[in-house]
Steps between C-alpha positions, in 0.01 A plus 500: 500500500589663167598162351162352594324796336697448179418127497137573581463741211634242250223241537234759576600714201494196268152397615364855490638564151346175376162591652503854361570372148171307492167635369230654721712500817426735787718539807391551857595438860365217716501514879635858504671600822541144629786253502326323210493809277570406138482652155226323309466454127148435382320413181134582526420471867736208563853527637756283324821621670581627849844648567571578865804596703581137578352291221311486173196281431330392179277217386596233248304235312679300229847613619435392859694177442802700388476720810473188716823368344670834577370478856647152543841623374498838674242505779627833634446666159161358390214376719187343355191538713135411478277565201794568269644800686877533483702710744852625440705706745609824338836494678764237445651306217380212290176425329391521139649733241323815376356322194335234717371760746350700214328190366361419844367855545332479155338171600373650825357793302330262255347297782366815669361641176340175394722490191644158576325241707675219681520183294181296520427152376331487163128431507338265256173585339217250498436318174219653297223353292555141588184313575475156649 
């Protein structure tokens, strides 16, 4: 059991450190006292990272394709779910390096804070002043 705890703290510690380094972050607990209990990291009133005893969850936008590629290579390490949510087990080996995880946590923070919106197609303005 001690080995699992050590492995768990590696991924969890990396994600938590990345979240705590970002501006305007508050921490809390979701689902306290239940099997789903998780540390939450919020910006404003929106959670951008959940770190529980079994897994961590965060939302991606532009980097979702990269996470999907990781999931195809290492499905036990990275799982891509609906609406851009990515789940990673906190125990075990494999998965992205700390730099990639930090980038993903920053993206999740930006999405929650409204700082970076998912890519949208460009809109064209209507021509002005042209009469028939």
